C-alpha positions as CSV (number, residue, x, y, z in Angstrom):
1,M,80.7,52.3,4.7
2,A,79.8,50.1,1.7
3,L,83.5,50.1,0.6
4,A,84.7,49.2,4.1
5,L,82.2,46.4,4.3
6,A,83.1,45.1,0.8
7,V,86.9,45.1,1.6
8,F,86.1,43.2,4.8
9,V,83.9,40.6,3.1
10,I,86.3,40.1,0.2
11,D,89.3,39.8,2.7
12,R,87.4,37.2,4.7
13,A,86.4,35.2,1.5
14,V,90.0,35.2,0.2
15,K,91.4,34.1,3.5
16,A,88.8,31.4,3.8
17,L,89.8,30.2,0.3
18,M,93.4,30.1,1.3
19,V,93.0,28.0,4.4
20,G,90.0,26.0,3.1
21,P,89.9,24.7,-0.5
22,L,93.4,25.7,-1.4
23,A,94.8,24.2,1.9
24,L,97.6,26.7,1.8
25,R,98.4,26.1,5.5
26,E,99.2,22.4,4.7
27,R,100.8,23.0,1.3
28,G,102.9,25.9,2.5
29,V,103.5,27.4,-1.0
30,I,101.7,27.5,-4.3
31,D,103.8,28.8,-7.1
32,L,101.7,31.1,-9.4
33,L,104.1,33.4,-11.3
34,P,107.8,33.9,-11.4
35,M,107.5,36.9,-9.1
36,F,104.4,36.0,-7.1
37,D,103.5,33.0,-4.9
38,L,100.8,32.1,-2.4
39,R,102.7,31.4,0.8
40,Y,101.0,30.8,4.1
41,A,102.1,32.9,7.1
42,E,100.8,33.7,10.5
43,N,101.6,37.3,11.4
44,Y,101.6,37.9,15.2
45,G,102.8,41.5,14.8
46,V,101.9,44.5,12.7
47,S,103.6,45.7,9.5
48,F,106.8,43.8,8.8
49,G,106.2,41.7,11.9
50,M,107.0,44.6,14.2
51,F,105.5,44.6,17.7
52,S,105.0,40.9,17.6
53,A,102.4,39.8,20.3
54,T,104.2,37.0,22.1
55,S,101.9,36.8,25.0
56,L,98.1,36.9,25.6
57,E,98.4,40.4,27.2
58,M,100.4,41.7,24.2
59,R,97.9,40.2,21.8
60,W,95.0,42.0,23.5
61,G,97.0,45.2,23.7
62,L,97.6,45.0,20.0
63,I,93.9,44.3,19.3
64,A,93.0,47.3,21.6
65,V,95.5,49.7,19.8
66,T,94.4,48.7,16.3
67,A,90.7,48.8,17.3
68,L,91.3,52.3,18.7
69,I,92.9,53.4,15.5
70,A,90.0,51.8,13.5
71,T,87.5,53.7,15.6
72,G,89.3,56.9,14.9
73,V,89.3,56.2,11.2
74,F,85.5,55.4,11.4
75,I,84.8,58.7,13.2
76,W,86.9,60.6,10.7
77,M,85.1,58.9,7.8
78,L,81.7,59.9,9.3
79,R,82.8,63.5,9.5
80,E,84.6,63.7,6.2
81,T,82.8,65.4,3.3
82,L,85.3,64.9,0.5
83,R,84.5,61.8,-1.5
84,G,88.2,61.0,-2.3
85,D,89.1,61.1,1.4
86,I,86.1,58.9,2.3
87,L,87.3,56.4,-0.3
88,G,90.7,56.2,1.3
89,L,89.2,56.0,4.8
90,G,86.9,53.2,3.7
91,L,89.8,51.2,2.3
92,V,91.7,51.7,5.6
93,L,88.8,50.8,7.8
94,G,87.8,47.7,5.8
95,G,91.4,46.4,5.9
96,A,91.8,47.2,9.6
97,V,88.6,45.4,10.5
98,G,89.6,42.4,8.5
99,N,92.9,42.1,10.3
100,I,91.4,42.8,13.7
101,Y,88.9,39.9,13.0
102,D,91.8,37.6,12.4
103,R,93.5,38.6,15.6
104,L,90.3,38.1,17.6
105,T,89.5,34.8,16.0
106,F,93.0,33.2,15.5
107,G,95.4,35.2,17.6
108,Y,97.3,36.2,14.4
109,V,96.7,37.7,10.9
110,I,96.6,35.2,8.0
111,D,99.0,36.4,5.3
112,Y,99.4,34.7,1.9
113,A,100.6,37.0,-0.8
114,D,104.4,36.7,-1.5
115,L,105.8,39.2,-4.0
116,H,109.4,38.5,-4.8
117,I,112.2,38.8,-7.3
118,G,114.2,35.6,-7.0
119,E,115.0,35.3,-3.4
120,W,114.7,39.1,-2.7
121,R,111.4,40.1,-1.2
122,P,110.7,43.9,-1.2
123,F,107.7,43.2,1.2
124,Q,106.8,40.8,3.9
125,I,104.1,38.3,3.0
126,F,100.8,40.2,3.1
127,N,97.1,39.9,2.5
128,L,94.3,41.8,0.8
129,A,93.5,43.8,4.0
130,D,97.1,45.0,4.0
131,V,96.8,46.1,0.4
132,A,93.5,48.0,1.1
133,I,95.1,49.8,4.1
134,T,98.2,50.7,2.0
135,F,96.2,52.1,-0.9
136,G,93.9,53.9,1.5
137,V,96.8,55.6,3.2
138,L,98.4,56.5,-0.1
139,I,95.1,58.0,-1.3
140,L,94.9,60.1,1.8
141,L,98.5,61.2,1.6
142,A,98.2,62.1,-2.1
143,R,95.1,64.1,-1.5
144,S,96.7,65.8,1.5
145,F,99.7,66.9,-0.5
146,K,97.4,68.0,-3.4
147,S,95.2,70.1,-1.1
148,R,98.3,71.9,0.3
149,E,99.5,73.1,-3.1
150,K,99.4,76.9,-3.5
151,P,96.6,78.1,-5.7
152,H,97.6,79.2,-9.2
153,D,97.7,82.9,-10.1
154,S,94.1,84.0,-10.7
155,G,95.1,86.6,-13.2
156,D,94.4,89.5,-10.7
157,D,97.7,91.4,-10.7
158,T,96.9,94.2,-8.3
159,A,100.6,94.8,-7.6
160,T,101.3,96.0,-11.1
161,E,98.2,98.1,-11.3
162,N,99.3,100.1,-8.3
163,A,102.7,100.9,-9.8
């Protein structure tokens, strides 16, 4: 829970910095590195702008669906006993709550991170909450694949003993 809260608080602080002191909304773009800029964007959908909420009903529907998913993650996290999985779930929950907060407050998610190679952008503009969700899911997937590996030979070769 502490990790989820930390992700949420840091996400809120960074977004407040972007729209406040840095005035990114008004400036549009701040060039930082050849491959990374700060670029203001309002995301009315989910990942890659899919399922864009173009009406009030769609906005509330999107909030309801994401809140339901976040609730499921919260319940899973409370029941989980493996520390690595709890870490991944905390990242997902903190990021999800950060983006839900934006949707409730503004009607869209504030995005600002623009990773690019020249004009090519391998990702849409994103935010810290998106990064936390992505890394949390990757941790859960990696741990899931690792737990499904077959155990190594224990050295007990009963098949050859019976021959």
